[in-house]
C-alpha positions as CSV (number, residue, x, y, z in Angstrom):
1,M,23.6,16.5,-36.7
2,R,20.7,14.1,-37.7
3,K,20.7,12.5,-41.2
4,K,18.6,14.1,-43.9
5,I,16.6,11.4,-45.7
6,V,14.3,11.4,-48.7
7,A,12.7,7.9,-49.1
8,G,10.5,7.0,-52.0
9,N,7.7,4.5,-51.4
10,W,6.7,3.3,-54.9
11,K,3.8,1.3,-53.5
12,M,2.2,-1.0,-56.1
13,N,3.4,0.9,-59.1
14,T,5.7,0.2,-62.1
15,T,6.7,-3.1,-63.7
16,P,10.3,-4.2,-63.0
17,A,11.5,-2.7,-66.3
18,E,9.7,0.6,-65.5
19,G,11.2,0.5,-62.0
20,V,14.7,0.2,-63.3
21,E,14.2,3.1,-65.7
22,L,12.8,5.2,-62.8
23,F,15.8,4.3,-60.7
24,K,18.2,5.2,-63.4
25,G,16.5,8.6,-63.8
26,V,16.9,9.2,-60.0
27,A,20.5,8.1,-60.1
28,A,21.3,10.3,-63.1
29,L,20.0,13.4,-61.3
30,K,21.3,12.7,-57.8
31,G,24.5,14.6,-58.4
32,E,22.4,17.8,-58.4
33,V,21.7,17.3,-54.7
34,C,23.9,17.9,-51.7
35,P,25.7,14.7,-50.8
36,C,24.4,15.4,-47.2
37,V,21.0,14.2,-48.4
38,N,20.5,10.4,-48.2
39,F,18.2,8.8,-50.8
40,I,16.2,5.6,-50.3
41,V,13.9,3.9,-52.7
42,A,11.3,1.3,-51.8
43,P,10.2,-0.6,-55.0
44,P,7.8,-3.6,-55.0
45,F,9.2,-7.0,-54.0
46,T,9.4,-8.1,-57.7
47,H,11.9,-5.3,-58.4
48,L,14.2,-5.6,-55.4
49,S,17.0,-7.6,-56.8
50,Q,17.2,-5.5,-60.0
51,I,17.1,-2.2,-58.1
52,V,19.8,-3.4,-55.7
53,E,22.0,-4.3,-58.6
54,A,21.3,-0.9,-60.3
55,A,22.0,0.9,-57.0
56,K,25.6,-0.4,-56.7
57,G,28.0,2.5,-56.8
58,T,25.2,5.2,-56.5
59,S,25.0,5.6,-52.7
60,I,21.2,5.2,-53.0
61,A,19.8,2.8,-50.5
62,V,17.1,0.3,-51.1
63,A,14.1,-0.6,-48.9
64,A,11.4,-3.2,-49.0
65,Q,7.8,-2.0,-48.4
66,N,7.0,-4.7,-45.9
67,C,8.2,-8.0,-44.5
68,A,6.6,-11.1,-43.0
69,A,6.0,-11.5,-39.3
70,E,7.4,-15.0,-39.4
71,A,10.9,-16.3,-40.2
72,K,9.8,-19.0,-42.6
73,G,7.2,-21.7,-43.2
74,A,3.8,-22.3,-44.7
75,Y,2.8,-18.6,-45.2
76,T,1.8,-18.4,-48.9
77,G,2.4,-15.1,-50.5
78,E,4.6,-13.8,-47.7
79,V,8.2,-12.6,-48.0
80,S,10.6,-13.0,-45.1
81,A,13.0,-10.5,-43.7
82,K,15.8,-13.0,-44.4
83,M,14.8,-13.3,-48.1
84,I,14.8,-9.5,-48.4
85,A,18.1,-9.0,-46.6
86,S,19.8,-11.7,-48.7
87,L,19.3,-9.4,-51.8
88,G,21.3,-6.6,-50.2
89,V,18.3,-4.5,-49.1
90,E,19.1,-2.2,-46.2
91,Y,15.7,-0.9,-44.9
92,V,12.1,-2.1,-44.5
93,I,9.0,0.0,-44.2
94,L,6.8,-1.2,-41.3
95,G,3.5,-0.1,-40.0
96,H,2.5,2.0,-43.0
97,S,-1.1,3.2,-42.6
98,E,-2.2,1.3,-45.7
99,R,-0.9,-1.9,-44.1
100,R,-2.7,-1.1,-40.9
101,E,-5.9,0.0,-42.6
102,Y,-6.3,-2.6,-45.5
103,Y,-4.5,-5.6,-44.0
104,G,-5.4,-5.3,-40.3
105,E,-1.8,-5.0,-39.0
106,T,-1.8,-4.5,-35.3
107,S,0.9,-3.6,-32.8
108,A,1.2,-7.3,-32.0
109,T,1.9,-8.0,-35.7
110,L,4.4,-5.2,-36.0
111,N,6.3,-6.2,-32.9
112,K,7.0,-9.6,-34.7
113,K,7.9,-7.8,-37.9
114,M,10.3,-5.5,-36.1
115,E,11.9,-8.6,-34.5
116,Q,12.4,-10.2,-37.9
117,A,13.8,-7.0,-39.4
118,Y,16.4,-6.5,-36.7
119,A,17.3,-10.2,-36.6
120,N,18.2,-10.0,-40.3
121,G,20.1,-6.7,-40.3
122,L,17.3,-4.5,-41.8
123,A,16.8,-1.0,-40.4
124,P,13.0,-0.3,-40.0
125,I,11.3,2.8,-41.2
126,Y,8.4,2.7,-38.7
127,C,5.3,4.6,-39.6
128,V,2.9,6.3,-37.2
129,G,-0.1,8.6,-37.8
130,E,-3.7,9.4,-37.1
131,K,-6.8,9.3,-39.2
132,L,-8.9,12.4,-39.9
133,E,-11.6,11.5,-37.3
134,D,-8.8,11.1,-34.7
135,R,-7.5,14.5,-35.4
136,E,-10.9,16.1,-35.4
137,A,-11.7,14.5,-32.1
138,G,-8.4,15.7,-30.6
139,K,-7.1,12.2,-30.2
140,H,-4.1,12.5,-32.6
141,F,-1.5,12.7,-29.9
142,D,-3.0,9.7,-28.1
143,I,-3.0,7.6,-31.2
144,V,0.6,8.4,-32.1
145,R,1.8,7.9,-28.6
146,A,0.1,4.4,-28.5
147,Q,1.7,3.4,-31.8
148,I,5.1,4.3,-30.4
149,E,4.7,2.9,-26.9
150,E,3.3,-0.4,-28.1
151,V,6.1,-1.1,-30.6
152,V,9.1,1.2,-30.4
153,F,9.3,1.0,-26.6
154,N,10.0,-2.7,-26.9
155,L,13.3,-2.1,-28.7
156,T,16.7,-2.2,-27.1
157,A,18.8,0.9,-27.1
158,E,21.0,-0.7,-29.8
159,Q,18.0,-1.4,-32.0
160,F,16.5,2.0,-31.4
161,A,19.7,3.6,-32.7
162,K,19.0,2.1,-36.1
163,L,15.3,3.2,-36.3
164,V,13.8,5.7,-38.6
165,V,10.3,7.0,-37.8
166,A,7.9,8.4,-40.4
167,Y,4.9,10.5,-39.3
168,E,2.0,10.0,-41.7
169,P,-1.1,12.0,-41.1
170,V,-3.4,9.4,-42.7
171,W,-5.8,12.1,-43.9
172,A,-3.1,13.5,-46.0
173,I,-2.0,10.4,-47.9
174,G,-3.2,10.2,-51.5
175,T,-5.8,12.9,-50.8
176,G,-3.9,15.9,-52.0
177,K,-4.2,17.4,-48.5
178,T,-1.1,18.1,-46.6
179,A,-0.6,18.9,-43.0
180,T,0.7,22.5,-42.6
181,S,4.3,22.8,-41.7
182,D,3.3,23.9,-38.2
183,Q,1.1,20.8,-37.8
184,A,4.0,18.6,-39.0
185,Q,6.5,20.2,-36.7
186,E,4.1,20.0,-33.7
187,M,3.7,16.2,-34.2
188,H,7.4,15.6,-35.0
189,A,8.4,17.4,-31.8
190,F,5.8,15.4,-29.8
191,I,7.1,12.1,-31.3
192,R,10.7,13.1,-30.3
193,K,9.5,14.0,-26.8
194,V,7.7,10.6,-26.4
195,L,10.8,8.8,-27.7
196,A,12.9,10.7,-25.1
197,E,10.8,9.4,-22.3
198,K,12.1,5.9,-23.1
199,F,15.4,6.4,-24.7
200,G,16.6,9.6,-23.3
201,A,19.2,11.7,-25.2
202,A,19.3,9.2,-28.1
203,A,15.9,10.5,-29.2
204,A,17.6,13.8,-30.3
205,E,19.4,11.8,-33.0
206,T,16.4,9.9,-34.3
207,V,15.5,10.7,-37.9
208,I,11.7,11.6,-38.2
209,L,10.3,11.8,-41.7
210,Y,7.1,13.5,-42.8
211,G,5.0,11.2,-44.9
212,G,1.8,13.0,-46.0
213,S,1.7,14.1,-49.7
214,A,5.0,15.9,-49.7
215,K,5.8,17.4,-53.1
216,P,8.4,19.8,-54.6
217,G,6.0,22.7,-53.9
218,N,5.6,22.1,-50.1
219,A,8.8,20.3,-49.2
220,P,10.9,23.4,-48.6
221,E,8.5,24.7,-46.0
222,L,8.2,21.3,-44.3
223,F,11.9,20.6,-44.3
224,A,12.7,24.0,-42.8
225,K,11.1,22.9,-39.5
226,E,13.4,21.9,-36.7
227,D,12.2,18.3,-36.2
228,V,11.3,17.4,-39.8
229,D,14.4,15.5,-41.1
230,G,13.0,14.6,-44.5
231,G,10.2,12.8,-46.2
232,L,8.7,9.4,-46.9
233,I,7.4,10.3,-50.4
234,G,4.6,8.5,-52.3
235,G,3.3,9.8,-55.6
236,A,6.1,12.3,-56.2
237,A,8.7,9.5,-55.9
238,L,7.4,8.0,-59.2
239,V,8.7,11.0,-61.1
240,A,12.5,11.2,-61.0
241,A,12.7,15.0,-61.4
242,D,10.1,15.5,-58.6
243,F,11.9,13.2,-56.3
244,I,15.2,14.9,-56.8
245,A,13.5,18.3,-56.4
246,I,12.3,17.2,-53.0
247,G,15.9,16.2,-52.2
248,K,16.9,19.8,-53.0
249,S,14.4,21.2,-50.5
250,F,16.4,21.2,-47.4
251,P,17.6,24.6,-46.0
252,K,21.0,25.6,-47.2
């Protein structure tokens, strides 16, 4: 059975002190959720060491929101995978649509970041997804296939086994719009099919998260779908009660 994961991407929100309080709120409520649900939080870089410390003994994993494409050197403002891993972080989000859109990240960049993540023991949460114009033009499957083939297909079988994929319909991030549960299932099943073309039966065990404005109100319908294994949560992850409510949304 595939893991059930609810990952909270805090993006550029909260001060370190606010982040610790948010984490404490999540940890305090986590006991209300089935132990079968795995929680991950992804705070800003400035919070990572404090959140890792707060997470000890909670079974909540910590992710970074990004990492540098290079191992070290004269790259002002960058944070390497080795630096992140040294703090005790377990996961790193790569390829988020905001990184692709605002910072020009390409598949070439992301291949380098994946290499750095794996070299330092970080498990990537790799994001794929199409823009509204791509979906309206009927290109959404082509876009997502390319994002997978150009990056994920370069992984070894051993690396692939540690990968989490997140499907983000870009048109549903921060807009209040959400893909219907049927649209989400259709794309998740497609992603699993594409992965199987390269990695065979191992694709059946790959966790695929939905990452487009999931909230307590729509999470139960989304999580009921066969190929939706959880969510990469944005705004709702900034409210502990909402984040925990999403964790309760898996079918009994």
